[in-house]
DORO-380633 format. One record per residue (C-alpha): y, z, x; residue number from 1; residue in one letter; chain. Coordinates in pm, 1 decimal, decimal comma. Layout:
((Y; Z; X); NUM; a; A)
...
This chain:
((-6537,1; -5824,6; -512,1); 1; m; A)
((-6455,2; -5515,9; -309,6); 2; i; A)
((-6272,1; -5215,8; -442,4); 3; s; A)
((-6037,4; -5074,7; -181,5); 4; a; A)
((-5755,6; -4825,3; -165,7); 5; d; A)
((-5395,6; -4921,1; -88,7); 6; s; A)
((-5433,0; -4772,0; 259,2); 7; s; A)
((-5655,8; -5063,6; 366,5); 8; t; A)
((-5591,2; -5169,7; 725,6); 9; s; A)
((-5756,3; -5399,2; 974,6); 10; t; A)
((-6035,3; -5145,6; 1020,1); 11; s; A)
((-6307,5; -5063,9; 767,6); 12; a; A)
((-6169,9; -5030,8; 411,2); 13; p; A)
((-6130,7; -4693,9; 244,3); 14; v; A)
((-6305,2; -4706,2; -91,4); 15; f; A)
((-6145,8; -4550,7; -392,7); 16; s; A)
((-6293,6; -4409,8; -711,0); 17; r; A)
((-6026,9; -4586,2; -914,9); 18; a; A)
((-6087,2; -4960,7; -900,2); 19; q; A)
((-5729,0; -5070,4; -853,9); 20; n; A)
((-5763,8; -5336,6; -587,3); 21; f; A)
((-5984,0; -5644,3; -582,2); 22; k; A)
((-6001,6; -5901,6; -303,8); 23; m; A)
((-6046,2; -6273,4; -367,6); 24; f; A)
((-6035,0; -6589,7; -162,5); 25; w; A)
((-5742,5; -6798,3; -289,9); 26; i; A)
((-5700,0; -7164,0; -203,3); 27; e; A)
((-5353,9; -7229,3; -61,7); 28; q; A)
((-5178,4; -7559,7; -150,5); 29; p; A)
((-5076,7; -7840,3; 83,1); 30; c; A)
((-5390,5; -7812,9; 292,6); 31; g; A)
((-5286,5; -7491,8; 467,0); 32; t; A)
((-5642,9; -7358,6; 460,2); 33; g; A)
((-5778,6; -7039,1; 309,1); 34; r; A)
((-5610,1; -6704,9; 316,9); 35; k; A)
((-5724,8; -6362,6; 199,6); 36; l; A)
((-5491,8; -6228,2; -64,0); 37; r; A)
((-5527,2; -5879,6; -212,2); 38; v; A)
((-5471,3; -5861,4; -587,2); 39; l; A)
((-5394,9; -5536,0; -763,8); 40; k; A)
((-5597,7; -5444,4; -1069,4); 41; r; A)
((-5563,3; -5158,6; -1315,6); 42; v; A)
((-5828,5; -5052,7; -1568,0); 43; t; A)
((-5703,4; -4863,9; -1872,9); 44; l; A)
((-5933,5; -4665,1; -2100,5); 45; a; A)
((-5798,3; -4647,7; -2455,1); 46; f; A)
((-5915,4; -4558,9; -2803,4); 47; s; A)
((-5672,8; -4737,6; -3034,4); 48; g; A)
((-5348,2; -4919,5; -3101,0); 49; q; A)
((-5138,1; -4608,0; -3041,8); 50; g; A)
((-5260,1; -4572,2; -2684,6); 51; d; A)
((-5184,6; -4934,6; -2600,0); 52; m; A)
((-4840,8; -4914,9; -2761,0); 53; s; A)
((-4746,5; -4629,8; -2529,4); 54; r; A)
((-4904,4; -4798,5; -2226,8); 55; i; A)
((-4737,8; -5132,2; -2306,5); 56; g; A)
((-4393,7; -4977,5; -2271,6); 57; r; A)
((-4467,2; -4871,6; -1915,5); 58; s; A)
((-4292,9; -5071,2; -1644,5); 59; t; A)
((-4571,5; -4987,3; -1397,0); 60; n; A)
((-4796,0; -5257,0; -1547,8); 61; l; A)
((-4584,1; -5522,9; -1380,2); 62; k; A)
((-4704,9; -5395,1; -1043,0); 63; r; A)
((-5059,7; -5515,0; -1112,7); 64; f; A)
((-5194,1; -5869,3; -1109,7); 65; d; A)
((-5508,0; -5809,9; -1317,8); 66; l; A)
((-5507,3; -5606,3; -1636,7); 67; l; A)
((-5841,0; -5467,9; -1757,4); 68; a; A)
((-5913,6; -5232,2; -2044,8); 69; v; A)
((-6211,5; -5011,7; -2117,3); 70; q; A)
((-6236,1; -4950,9; -2493,5); 71; p; A)
((-6405,8; -4628,6; -2594,3); 72; i; A)
((-6413,3; -4688,0; -2970,6); 73; t; A)
((-6517,4; -4975,5; -3193,9); 74; q; A)
((-6160,0; -5023,4; -3316,4); 75; a; A)
((-6035,0; -5042,2; -2958,1); 76; a; A)
((-6300,9; -5299,4; -2868,4); 77; f; A)
((-6207,1; -5516,9; -3167,7); 78; n; A)
((-5839,7; -5492,2; -3073,7); 79; l; A)
((-5912,1; -5592,7; -2715,0); 80; a; A)
((-6104,8; -5902,6; -2821,5); 81; c; A)
((-5852,4; -6012,5; -3083,8); 82; q; A)
((-5494,5; -5944,6; -2978,4); 83; t; A)
((-5437,9; -5763,9; -2648,5); 84; l; A)
((-5282,7; -5970,3; -2363,5); 85; p; A)
((-5542,7; -5873,7; -2101,7); 86; i; A)
((-5776,8; -6038,9; -1852,5); 87; d; A)
((-6094,4; -5827,6; -1852,4); 88; i; A)
((-6278,8; -5604,2; -2098,4); 89; i; A)
((-6476,5; -5357,3; -1888,9); 90; s; A)
((-6777,3; -5224,7; -2076,8); 91; i; A)
((-6872,5; -4864,3; -2013,8); 92; d; A)
((-7243,9; -4820,4; -2097,4); 93; p; A)
((-7194,4; -4466,1; -2225,8); 94; l; A)
((-6898,4; -4553,5; -2450,9); 95; s; A)
((-7048,6; -4885,4; -2561,7); 96; f; A)
((-7343,0; -4713,2; -2723,4); 97; r; A)
((-7310,6; -4769,1; -3096,4); 98; g; A)
((-7064,6; -5059,4; -3071,8); 99; f; A)
((-7117,3; -5364,5; -3290,8); 100; m; A)
((-7073,5; -5673,9; -3073,6); 101; l; A)
((-7080,8; -5994,7; -3275,1); 102; s; A)
((-7077,9; -6356,3; -3165,9); 103; r; A)
((-6747,0; -6396,1; -3345,3); 104; k; A)
((-6578,5; -6125,3; -3135,6); 105; l; A)
((-6729,2; -6242,1; -2806,6); 106; s; A)
((-6641,9; -6604,1; -2885,0); 107; g; A)
((-6283,6; -6506,6; -2966,9); 108; l; A)
((-6250,0; -6321,4; -2637,1); 109; a; A)
((-6396,5; -6619,6; -2451,3); 110; s; A)
((-6153,8; -6864,6; -2614,4); 111; r; A)
((-5865,0; -6638,1; -2516,2); 112; r; A)
((-5982,2; -6644,9; -2154,5); 113; g; A)
((-6092,2; -6278,8; -2147,1); 114; i; A)
((-6404,9; -6191,4; -1949,0); 115; a; A)
((-6653,1; -5918,2; -2038,9); 116; l; A)
((-6733,0; -5706,0; -1735,7); 117; e; A)
((-7059,7; -5530,1; -1654,5); 118; l; A)
((-7095,4; -5304,7; -1350,2); 119; v; A)
((-7418,6; -5278,7; -1154,2); 120; y; A)
((-7367,9; -4950,8; -963,5); 121; a; A)
((-7539,3; -4735,0; -1231,5); 122; p; A)
((-7846,1; -4961,5; -1208,9); 123; a; A)
((-7897,6; -4865,8; -844,5); 124; l; A)
((-7971,2; -4502,6; -923,9); 125; s; A)
((-8254,5; -4353,7; -1126,9); 126; a; A)
((-8190,1; -4165,4; -1447,4); 127; g; A)
((-8039,4; -4212,5; -1791,2); 128; a; A)
((-7745,2; -4410,9; -1652,7); 129; g; A)
((-7972,4; -4694,1; -1541,4); 130; r; A)
((-8154,7; -4710,4; -1874,5); 131; r; A)
((-7831,7; -4708,5; -2072,8); 132; q; A)
((-7678,8; -4978,8; -1851,9); 133; l; A)
((-7980,6; -5206,2; -1892,3); 134; l; A)
((-7981,9; -5155,7; -2270,3); 135; l; A)
((-7609,7; -5229,5; -2290,2); 136; t; A)
((-7640,4; -5533,8; -2063,3); 137; a; A)
((-7927,0; -5676,7; -2268,3); 138; l; A)
((-7722,9; -5629,6; -2586,0); 139; t; A)
((-7424,0; -5809,7; -2435,2); 140; v; A)
((-7627,6; -6096,4; -2291,5); 141; t; A)
((-7826,0; -6146,9; -2614,4); 142; n; A)
((-7504,1; -6184,8; -2814,0); 143; v; A)
((-7305,1; -6387,7; -2561,8); 144; t; A)
((-7592,9; -6583,6; -2412,5); 145; g; A)
((-7473,7; -6465,4; -2070,4); 146; g; A)
((-7157,1; -6673,2; -2095,6); 147; k; A)
((-6821,9; -6525,6; -1992,2); 148; n; A)
((-6990,2; -6215,4; -1845,2); 149; v; A)
((-6839,3; -6089,7; -1520,4); 150; l; A)
((-7048,5; -5868,8; -1290,3); 151; v; A)
((-6877,4; -5631,0; -1047,3); 152; s; A)
((-6979,9; -5321,1; -858,0); 153; s; A)
((-6807,6; -5027,0; -1023,0); 154; g; A)
((-6895,8; -4851,4; -697,8); 155; a; A)
((-6778,0; -4503,8; -608,2); 156; n; A)
((-6915,0; -4535,4; -254,4); 157; h; A)
((-6961,9; -4822,8; -10,4); 158; e; A)
((-7337,8; -4769,7; -13,2); 159; h; A)
((-7342,1; -4890,0; -375,4); 160; q; A)
((-7199,2; -5231,2; -282,8); 161; l; A)
((-7423,7; -5536,6; -261,3); 162; r; A)
((-7374,0; -5875,2; -100,5); 163; g; A)
((-7284,9; -6196,2; -286,9); 164; p; A)
((-7647,6; -6313,7; -276,5); 165; y; A)
((-7786,5; -5981,4; -403,2); 166; d; A)
((-7553,2; -5939,2; -701,0); 167; v; A)
((-7689,1; -6244,7; -892,7); 168; p; A)
((-8038,8; -6098,4; -855,8); 169; s; A)
((-7919,3; -5771,5; -1009,2); 170; v; A)
((-7740,6; -5969,1; -1281,3); 171; a; A)
((-8066,3; -6141,7; -1372,8); 172; q; A)
((-8223,1; -5799,3; -1422,2); 173; l; A)
((-7947,3; -5738,3; -1676,6); 174; m; A)
((-8063,0; -6040,9; -1874,4); 175; g; A)
((-7840,7; -6317,6; -1738,5); 176; l; A)
((-7988,6; -6655,4; -1658,1); 177; s; A)
((-7983,2; -6784,2; -1300,5); 178; a; A)
((-7684,0; -7010,4; -1374,5); 179; a; A)
((-7491,5; -6737,4; -1559,3); 180; a; A)
((-7568,0; -6486,1; -1283,6); 181; a; A)
((-7428,2; -6722,4; -1020,5); 182; k; A)
((-7119,6; -6796,1; -1231,9); 183; a; A)
((-7056,8; -6422,4; -1280,0); 184; s; A)
((-6970,7; -6386,5; -910,4); 185; v; A)
((-6823,7; -6731,0; -838,9); 186; s; A)
((-6654,0; -6951,1; -1098,6); 187; s; A)
((-6583,0; -6681,5; -1359,0); 188; l; A)
((-6389,0; -6449,4; -1122,0); 189; p; A)
((-6181,9; -6748,4; -1013,5); 190; k; A)
((-6103,1; -6846,9; -1373,2); 191; s; A)
((-6017,1; -6482,7; -1450,3); 192; t; A)
((-5762,9; -6479,4; -1167,4); 193; v; A)
((-5621,8; -6809,1; -1294,6); 194; t; A)
((-5590,3; -6658,1; -1642,3); 195; h; A)
((-5407,8; -6356,8; -1497,0); 196; a; A)
((-5162,4; -6582,1; -1312,9); 197; v; A)
((-5090,4; -6772,2; -1633,6); 198; g; A)
((-5047,2; -6449,2; -1828,7); 199; r; A)
((-4797,3; -6311,8; -1579,4); 200; n; A)
((-4591,1; -6632,0; -1573,5); 201; c; A)
((-4331,8; -6672,1; -1846,3); 202; t; A)
((-4236,7; -6992,1; -2024,0); 203; g; A)
((-4434,5; -7276,8; -2174,7); 204; f; A)
((-4494,0; -7636,3; -2079,4); 205; c; A)
((-4625,1; -7932,9; -2277,2); 206; m; A)
((-4719,2; -8262,3; -2120,2); 207; a; A)
((-4836,9; -8592,9; -2265,8); 208; q; A)
((-4989,2; -8878,6; -2070,7); 209; l; A)
((-4859,8; -9218,5; -2185,5); 210; v; A)
((-5006,2; -9535,1; -2028,2); 211; p; A)
((-4736,0; -9759,4; -1879,3); 212; v; A)
((-4819,4; -10131,6; -1873,3); 213; p; A)
((-4759,2; -10332,9; -1559,5); 214; e; A)
((-4444,9; -10541,4; -1531,8); 215; a; A)
((-4626,1; -10877,0; -1549,8); 216; g; A)
((-4842,5; -10773,5; -1841,9); 217; a; A)
((-4535,6; -10642,3; -2029,8); 218; e; A)
((-4352,6; -10977,1; -1996,6); 219; q; A)
((-4659,4; -11169,4; -2109,0); 220; t; A)
((-4700,0; -10948,1; -2412,8); 221; t; A)
((-4330,1; -10978,4; -2502,3); 222; a; A)
((-4333,5; -11359,4; -2487,0); 223; g; A)
((-4654,6; -11410,5; -2677,6); 224; a; A)
((-4664,8; -11470,8; -3049,8); 225; a; A)
((-4828,4; -11217,8; -3283,5); 226; p; A)
((-5203,3; -11253,5; -3314,9); 227; a; A)
((-5180,7; -11343,6; -3682,3); 228; g; A)
((-4934,0; -11630,8; -3620,8); 229; k; A)
((-5099,0; -11798,4; -3325,7); 230; r; A)
((-5218,7; -12154,1; -3384,1); 231; r; A)
((-5580,6; -12236,6; -3345,6); 232; r; A)
((-5658,3; -12518,3; -3109,1); 233; t; A)
((-5960,5; -12734,3; -3172,8); 234; t; A)
((-6125,9; -12981,0; -2945,2); 235; t; A)
């Protein structure tokens, strides 16, 4: 996933500090092939219900396809896992310090289709940021088992980006298994986009599959006597 500014053209992308745009490959229906579609993402840092109430009344949220939040308090993290209509919970290593992450909260977020996001850019530089990121990542992976954990760059500069084959290796350093590390950059981003599409669409649909017997079998069944009243034939 590449973070790019809205001024992206056919030349090299201009990278932005605010991660508002993510690029994904989207399968087009009817066999029309693959097409690159740019999805807009916004990440909101909040500390409680009051912040989200004010943000929720903003009409600007409808301009974005993916909605991510970055809780900076324990109450905000609990609220994000339990009730907020979002797609991603982005974990800031500095704010996450001292949070209580339980299997119940992570399981609830997973059942609601919300992914937990870890960024690898701080791990590429020496210092306290790398140590805190690794400690936070190990805490998250120990509780979640590496499931439903999304890994993205969080890059402020293009030199902090890594290729799709390098990111799973960095994810394994964070404590993810090989399968979970691969899913964090492949199947999980795709399911997160699918969740965002469903969240943005209004209305509900319920379907039930009912087997329909064939015409010949239906006539045979209608003309036959009940099983309890059939005569036994002996030879």
